[in-house]
C-alpha positions in Angstrom: 92.6 9.3 102.4 90.3 11.2 105.0 93.5 12.1 106.8 95.1 13.4 103.7 91.9 15.4 102.6 91.9 16.8 106.3 95.4 17.6 105.8 94.7 19.3 102.6 92.1 21.5 104.1 94.2 22.4 106.9 96.9 23.4 104.7 94.7 25.6 102.6 93.3 27.3 105.7 96.7 28.2 106.7 97.9 29.3 103.5 94.8 31.7 103.6 95.7 33.1 106.9 99.7 33.6 106.0 100.7 37.0 105.5 101.5 37.3 102.0 98.4 35.6 100.9 96.2 38.6 102.1 98.0 41.7 100.7 95.5 42.5 98.1 92.5 42.1 100.1 90.9 45.1 102.3 91.7 43.3 105.4 95.8 43.1 104.2 95.6 46.6 103.3 93.9 48.0 106.4 97.0 46.0 108.0 99.4 47.4 106.2 98.1 51.0 106.6 97.7 50.4 110.6 101.6 49.4 110.7 102.7 52.2 108.5 100.7 54.7 110.8 102.3 53.2 113.8 105.7 53.2 112.4 105.3 56.9 111.4 103.8 57.9 114.7 107.0 56.2 116.5 109.1 58.0 114.1 107.6 61.5 114.2 108.8 62.6 117.6 112.8 62.0 116.6 112.3 63.3 113.0 110.8 66.8 114.6 113.2 67.0 117.2 115.9 66.4 114.8 114.5 68.8 112.4 113.9 71.3 115.2 117.2 71.0 116.4 119.7 70.4 113.6 118.1 71.0 110.2 116.3 74.5 110.8 119.5 75.9 112.8 121.6 74.7 109.8 119.4 76.6 107.3 119.2 79.5 109.5 123.0 79.4 110.0 123.4 79.3 106.1 121.3 82.5 105.4 122.8 84.7 108.5 126.3 83.7 106.8 125.3 85.3 104.1 124.0 88.5 105.6 125.7 91.6 107.5 124.1 91.5 110.9 125.1 92.7 114.1 122.6 90.8 116.3 120.0 93.4 116.9 119.2 95.5 113.5 117.7 94.2 110.1 120.2 92.0 108.5 121.5 93.3 104.9 122.1 90.5 102.5 125.8 90.4 101.3 126.3 87.2 99.4 129.4 85.5 99.4 131.3 88.5 101.0 131.7 86.9 104.6 132.9 83.8 102.8 135.7 85.9 100.9 136.6 87.5 104.3 137.6 84.2 105.8 140.8 84.1 103.5 141.5 87.7 104.2 141.2 87.7 107.5 144.4 87.6 109.9 143.1 86.5 113.2 141.2 83.6 111.2 144.0 82.3 109.2 146.0 82.3 112.1 143.4 80.2 114.2 143.0 78.0 111.4 146.7 77.3 111.4 146.5 76.6 115.0 143.3 74.5 114.7 145.1 72.1 111.9 148.0 71.7 114.3 145.7 70.9 117.4 143.9 68.6 115.5 146.7 66.8 113.6 149.2 66.1 116.8 146.2 65.7 119.1 144.6 62.9 117.1 147.8 61.5 116.4 148.6 61.5 120.0 145.7 59.9 121.3 145.6 57.2 118.7 149.3 56.5 119.2 148.9 56.6 122.9 145.6 55.0 123.3 146.6 52.2 121.1 149.9 51.3 123.0 148.3 51.5 126.2 145.2 49.3 125.2 147.8 46.7 123.9 149.3 46.4 127.1 145.9 46.1 129.0 143.8 44.0 126.6 143.9 40.8 129.2 141.0 40.9 131.6 142.4 41.0 135.2 141.5 43.5 137.9 145.0 45.3 137.6 143.9 46.2 133.6 140.5 47.2 134.8 142.0 49.6 137.1 144.4 51.3 134.9 141.7 51.2 132.0 139.7 53.5 134.8 142.5 55.5 135.4 143.2 56.1 131.6 139.5 57.1 130.9 139.0 59.2 134.3 140.2 62.6 132.9 137.9 62.1 130.1 134.9 62.3 132.6 135.8 65.7 134.0 135.0 68.7 132.4 137.5 69.8 129.9 137.2 73.3 131.5 138.0 71.9 134.9 140.9 70.2 133.3 142.2 73.5 131.8 142.2 75.2 135.2 143.8 72.4 136.9 146.8 72.4 134.6 146.8 76.1 134.5 147.7 75.9 138.1 150.2 73.6 137.7 152.0 74.9 134.7 151.4 78.7 134.9 153.8 81.3 135.6 153.0 81.3 139.4 152.1 77.3 139.3 153.3 74.5 141.2 155.9 73.3 138.6 157.9 77.2 138.3 157.3 77.7 141.9 159.1 74.6 142.6 161.6 75.5 140.1 162.3 79.0 141.6 162.9 77.4 144.9 165.9 75.3 143.2 167.3 78.7 141.7 165.9 77.7 138.0 164.0 80.4 136.1 160.6 79.9 135.2 159.6 77.8 132.2 157.1 79.4 129.8 154.5 76.6 129.5 152.0 79.0 128.9 153.6 82.2 128.0 155.9 81.1 125.4 154.4 81.0 121.9 156.0 77.9 120.7 155.6 76.3 124.0 152.2 77.2 124.6 150.7 75.0 121.7 152.8 72.3 122.7 151.6 72.4 126.2 147.7 72.7 124.9 148.4 69.8 122.5 149.9 67.6 125.6 146.9 68.6 127.7 144.6 67.6 125.2 146.1 64.0 124.3 146.4 63.3 128.4 142.8 64.2 128.6 141.4 62.4 125.6 143.2 59.4 125.2 141.3 57.4 127.6 138.3 57.4 125.3 140.5 56.1 122.8 141.8 53.2 125.4 138.3 52.2 125.8 137.6 51.6 122.1 140.5 50.1 121.2 140.3 47.3 124.3 136.8 46.8 123.1 138.0 46.3 119.4 140.9 44.1 120.9 138.5 41.7 122.4 136.7 40.6 118.9 140.2 39.7 117.9 140.2 35.8 117.6 142.4 34.0 120.1 142.8 31.2 117.9 144.9 33.5 115.2 147.0 34.9 118.1 148.0 31.5 119.4 148.5 30.0 115.7 151.1 33.0 115.3 152.8 32.4 118.6 153.0 28.8 117.6 154.8 29.6 114.4 157.3 31.8 116.2 155.7 35.0 115.5 156.8 37.5 118.2 154.3 40.1 119.8 155.4 42.8 117.8 154.9 40.8 114.9 151.6 39.5 116.0 150.1 43.2 116.6 151.2 44.5 113.4 150.3 41.8 111.2 147.2 40.6 113.2 145.9 42.4 115.9 146.0 46.3 114.7 144.6 45.2 110.9 141.7 43.6 112.6 140.6 46.5 114.5 141.4 48.9 111.9 137.6 50.0 111.5 137.9 50.8 115.4 141.0 53.1 114.5 139.1 54.5 111.8 136.1 55.7 114.1 138.4 56.8 116.9 140.2 58.8 114.3 137.1 60.4 112.9 135.8 61.1 116.4 139.3 62.8 117.6 139.7 64.8 114.5 136.2 66.0 114.6 136.2 66.8 118.2 139.6 68.6 118.1 138.5 70.9 115.1 135.8 72.5 117.3 137.9 72.3 120.5 137.2 75.3 122.5 136.3 75.0 126.3 140.2 73.7 127.2 141.7 76.6 125.3 139.7 79.1 127.2 140.5 77.6 130.9 144.2 76.8 130.0 145.4 79.7 127.9 142.6 81.7 127.2 144.1 82.0 123.6 147.4 83.4 124.6 150.0 84.3 124.5 149.5 86.8 121.8 146.8 84.6 120.3 149.2 81.7 119.8 146.7 79.1 121.0 143.6 80.6 119.5 141.5 78.0 117.5 138.9 78.7 115.3 136.0 77.8 117.4 137.7 80.3 120.1 137.8 83.1 117.8 134.0 82.9 116.4 132.9 82.5 120.1 135.1 85.3 121.9 135.8 87.7 119.0 133.3 87.7 116.0 130.1 86.8 118.4 131.2 89.1 121.1 132.2 91.9 118.4 128.3 91.8 117.3 129.7 90.7 113.7 127.6 87.9 113.8 127.1 87.2 109.8 130.9 86.7 109.7 131.0 84.3 112.6 128.2 82.3 111.2 130.1 82.1 107.9 133.3 80.9 110.1 130.9 78.5 112.0 129.8 77.2 108.7 133.0 77.1 107.5 134.0 75.1 110.3 131.2 72.5 109.9 131.9 72.0 106.1 135.7 71.3 107.2 134.5 68.7 109.7 132.0 66.9 107.3 134.6 66.9 104.7 137.2 65.7 106.7 135.1 62.7 108.2 134.2 61.9 104.8 137.9 61.8 103.5 139.2 59.6 106.5 136.0 57.2 106.0 136.8 56.9 102.3 140.3 56.4 102.8 139.5 53.6 105.2 137.1 52.0 103.0 139.3 52.0 100.3 142.4 50.0 101.9 139.6 47.5 103.2 138.7 46.9 99.6 142.2 46.6 98.7 143.1 44.3 101.3 140.2 42.2 100.4 141.0 41.7 96.8 
């Protein structure tokens, strides 16, 4: 009885010290206030930096997009006139078409090549590690440098055309034929960026249960059937992430365009980002350039939302 009484007293004291028992006491309220202040203090620097570096610039850009401003004199409010000009300006329309082509085919190329490459290198050994590093290496180098490198290789007086000239063959217009220049731009972008997709896909492939693959092999499934029916569906979320990153990155591509083609020939490879930075801002038409930038930002956000929503709907349909 004494033991039970002592145990009961200990239980009461423990219960009295439990976190949920002192919520209404002054000490508990002070503790919660200290914890809330500590959490707010730890979050405050990140919130301040995010607000100053992201929220405030977006608000300023939205305002400037509604003005006629050359960057020096006072800004004159013009409402939605700059956005109306987006649909009437031929340079913007042409650049939008080029941007869509580059974003679509570049993203498809990086996804397809990256997935095929990753499926071949998913096993862990030194040879596969070497080829993964080899594929990822162009992604580490600056896009400007890659553009200058390929310009020296594919240009009119580049290494390939000089070699063809020695063989008595005329120069190939990799960079000075309007149609071929766009294809060349997409090809260089795919080569430079597919290694990042390889890294994502290899990481996703490591999460596929080996038991499922072995069971399918025992049932007589071929390697193609295993990849199509088991492996790829299981890494679908990784594919979605890679697709969104590719599309958003290619919609605003600029640096490799500058160093590879400089928007030529005759503006055939000018993207929206290129037009914004080299024409609108350089021409001191800051209000219109900001409207172009806001439109590009909204297109990127909408594209990300659409791709993610389609992926979620497919996941729900597969689960039902």
